Residue, then its C-alpha position, 0 to 999 in steps of 0.5 A: x440517532x443511529x439513523x442519522x449516522x448511517x448516512x455519514x458513514x455512506x457519504x464516503x461510498x457515495x462517490x462512484x467506485x471509479x473515483x475511489x480507484x483514481x484516489x487509490x492511484x494517486x495514492x500509489x503514485x505518492x507511495x512510489x515517490x516516497x519509496x524512491x526518496x526513502x521518505x519514511x513518514x510519507x510511506x507510513x502515511x500512504x500505508x494508512x491512506x491505503x487501508x482507508x481506501x481499501x475500506x471505503x472500496x470494500x463498501x462500494x458496489x463492485x458490480x457497477x464496475x464499467x470498462x473505465x473502472x475495470x481499467x482503473x482497477x487493473x492500473x491499481x493492481x499493476x502500480x501496487x505490485x510495482x510498489x511491492x517490488x520496490x519495497x522488496x528491492x529496497x529491503x533486500x538492499x538494506x539487508x545486504x548493507x547491513x551484512x556488509x557493515x556487520x561483516x555477517x552475511x545472514x543478518x536476519x537468518x535463523x542460522x545465528x539465533x541458537x549461537x548467542x545462548 
C-alpha cells in the first residue's frame, strides 16, 4: 500500500525544477501585487503557496539545474528580496501611523513595557 502512495508524492516533483521555479516566480509576483494592494487574504494565500512550493523544490534534484534554471533561481531570489523589503517598508509605515495615532513614538519598543505595571 505504501508503494502506491510514494509515486503520488513524487508526482509533484516529476516536473523539472525550472518549472517549479517558474511557478515560484509567478507566485512571488502575485505576492508583490497583493502587498501593493494591501490584500491580506491574498498575502496569506501566497505565503502558504510559497511554503508548499519550497517543500517541493527542496525535494527536487538541484544538481540538474542548467543555465536557465540558475537564471530562474536568481530571479526568484531577487523578487523574494524585493518583496521582503516591501513588507518591511509597509510594517515601518504602519508603525509610524500607529505612533502618530496614539501620540507615542515607540509603540513597539521595550521602553514602555515596565511602566504599565
